N, C-alpha and C positions, 0 to 999 in steps of 0.2 A: 504493499500500500504506500502511495506516495505521501510524503510529509505535507502537512498543510503549511503554505507560505505564511510567514509572519505579516500581519497587516501593517499598513502605513499609519502613523499616528501623528496628528497635528495638535498641539496644545495651544489654545487661544486664550490670551490673558490680556490684562491692561486696565486702565482707569475706567471706572463707571462713567458712562456717557461718551466714551470715546469711539463706540461703534462695534464692541465685541459681539453684541447680540446680532447685529446685521451680518457681521463676518460669519458667525456660526451658522445662521440660516442659509447663507450662501454656500458654505461647504456642504450643508444638507442637500441643497439643490443640486450640487455636483456629485451626489452619490455617497457622501461620507455618512457613516453611523455616528450620530452626534449625541453628546450628553453634556448638559450645562450644569455649572455649579457642583461639580464632583469634588468631595473632600480629597485633597491631594494625597493624603495618606492611603486612600483607597485606589489610587491609580494602578499599582501593580495587580491588585485583586481584579479590578475591572478589566484590564487587558487580558488576564489569564481567562476570565469568564467568558468574554465575547469572542476571543480568538480560538477557542477550541471547537473542534468539529468541522466537518466539510462545508457547512453553510456559513461559516464565519465571514463577517463582512471584510472586504479587502482594504477598506479605508476607514479610519476612526478620527473623529475631531472631538476634543474635550475642552470645555470652558472652565477655567480655573481662576478665581478672582478673590477680592478682598473679603468675601463672605466666608472664606476658609479661616481657621484659627491662625492668628499671627505667628504662633510658635511653629506651626507646620509649614507655613509659607517660607520660613527661614531655612527649612530642611529640604527645599526644592531639589537641590543638587543630588542629595541622597535618594530621593524618590525617583528621579529620572535615571539614576544608575541602576536602581532596582528594575526599572522597566527595560533598560539596555540589556540586563542579564537574561531577560526573556527573549532576546533576539531582535528587538526593535531599535530603531534609531529615531527617537521622537524629535520632532522639530517644533520649537517654541516660537510663537509669533506674539509680539507684545504691541498693543495699540495704546497710543497716548494722545494727549491733546493740550493745548494751551489753556492756562487757568481761565482766562477771560472768555474763551469759547465755551468751556465747560459751564461756567456760570450762566452764560446766556442760554445754553441748551436746557439746563435745569429750569430757568425761569420760564422758557418756552413750554416745556412740557409738564412743568409743576410736579415732577417725580420727586420722591424722597431719596436722598443719598443712602447707600447701605450703611454708613456709619452714623446716620442721624440719630440712632438710638443711644449714642454716646452723649447726646446733648451738645454737639459741637455746631457752631455756625458752619454754613456751607463751605466757605473758603478754607476754614481750618479742617473740615472733614476731608477736603480734597488733598490738602497738604499731608494729613495723616495717612490717607490712602497711598500717596506716592511713597511714603516711608515704608509702609508695610509691603508694598509690591516691588521695592527696590531689588530684592534678591532674584526675582523673576526677570526684571528688565536687564540686569547685569549679565545673565547668561542667555538672553533671547537670541535666537538665530537671526531674527528680523524685527526691528523696531519701525512701526508705522505711525507717523503723525497725521492724524485725521482732521486737523484744525481747519484746513481749507477744503475738505471733501464733503460733498453732500451725500445722502444715502446712496443714490444711484452711482455716483463716482466711486464710492467705497465698494459696492458690489462688483463693479467692473474690475476694480483694482485687485480684488481677491481673485476673481476669475482669471485675469490675465497675468498676475504675478506669481501665482502659486499653483502652477501645473506641476504637481508632484510626481506624475508618471514619467517613465523613461522613454515612452514612445513619442512624446512631444507632439501629440496630436492636437489639431485645432480645437479650441474651446468655442462652443456656440452659445450665445445668449439670445433667446427669443423674447422680445419685449413688446408690451402693449402700451398705448398712450392715447390721449385725447388730443386732437389737433387744436382745440381751443386753448390748450395750455402749452402749446409749442411742440415742435419735433425734437426728439432726443438729439442732443448735439453730437454725441459719439456714435450714432447709429451708422453702420456701413451700408445696409440696404433698408429702404423705407417703402412699404407698400400701403396704399391708400384703400381702405375698406369701406369708405363712406357711400360708395354706389351700391353696396349690397343691401338686401332687405334688412330692416332694423327692428329687432325685438323690443326696442323701447316703446313702440306704438301699441304693443300688446299689454293691456293693463295687468295681466297675470305675470308676464315675463319681466316687466319693468323693474321691479325691486330685485331681481336676480342678476347674476353676472354670467359671463361666458364659461365660468367654472361649473355651472349648475346644469343638471341633466335636462331640465325643461328648455333652456336656451340652446343647449347642444342639439336636442332633438329638433327643435324648430329650424336651426340653421343647416342641419344635416338634410333636411327635406328640400332645401332651396337649390334649384338647378344653377343659378348664378353663383352661389357659394361654392358649388362643386367645381364649376368651370374655373373660378378664381383660384381656388386651392390647387387644382391640377396645374394651372399655368405657372403659379409661383413655385410649386414643387418641382416642375421641370426646370425652371430657371436655376433654382438652388442645387438640383442634382447636377447641373452642368458646371456651375461655377465654384461651388464649395470644395469639390475635390482639387480643383486647380489652385485654390487658395490654400488648401491644406499642404500642397506641394511647395509652397512658398516658405522656406525655412526662416524667413525674417518675420513671419507673422504668426502670432499665437492665438488670436481670438477674432471672432466676427460676431457683430451684433446685427440681428435681423429684427427690424421693428415693424409692427402693424399698428395703423392708426385708424380711429373712427371718431365720431363726433364726441362722444362722452368717455371713451376709453374704458367701457364697462362690459359690452356685450360682444360685438363682432370682433374687435381687435383682441380681446382676451380669448375668445373661442379659437382664433386663428393661431395665436401664439402657443396656446396649450396643445392644439392638434398638431402643429408643425413640429413642436418639440418632441411630442410622442413619436411621430414618424421618424424624426432624425435618430431617436434612440433605437427604434426598431430596425433602422438601416445600419446600425453599428457604430454610430458616433458615441464615444464614451463620455466626453465632457460636455453636457448639455444642461443649461439652466434656463429658468423662466422668471421674468420679472414683470409685474403689472404695476406700472408707474402710478396709476390713479387708485389702485386698490391696496397695494402693499404699504 
């Protein structure tokens, strides 16, 4: 019997409000088995548990942050060594952000800082968090400052910067958007779905999105939708393999737009991503700008 290959392990850490959750969700979209807020002392046990058996996930991503006990965070090197003894080479990615940006983000979202239970003002809680997480930052394989990145840019950054596989295949991001909020600046291909039948005008379907079965069933029945999908599929089947052969390119963003960014564009992005995965593309992610 062949031995089960050790999975790839990415550890996502950093300051609260710096984008760790966005990064972890992006890794999940890329096919990683993700766990957030894992006590760091449980890391070796977690790896042993999920990496045993023939159906073990090939890629793991674990979120570790200040919600851990401070004493355990200081022992991070020892816990990573324990994981190394299991045959893995963990990669630690640390997200940080300037204080003034963190303060603004907390003001905008009105979320509580994880250290607010200590009775600290927000600025002091951020300083305390930096101190507690310093052991992780010092040994991080990559430190990413998200101060000047929005959510969409951060997702693209993770997708394009952290292709962990050795085959260096093209990463595909299928994105939906609303034209009334502008075309995504980083899209490589943009397809306009506004000429297609619109579920918005059906009172039953209006509250739903292109992720929901009712909207999918409606659009599946439309001849114009099938024609549109077939023509776009043929275009991508022709050009994506050629772009994959370009060794200087690591990702492509394919964007679908409609009026509200809720029904037709979401349906097309989801369906095209599923088709890409079925056709053998390994790194496929989906982002719905107006929903996510």
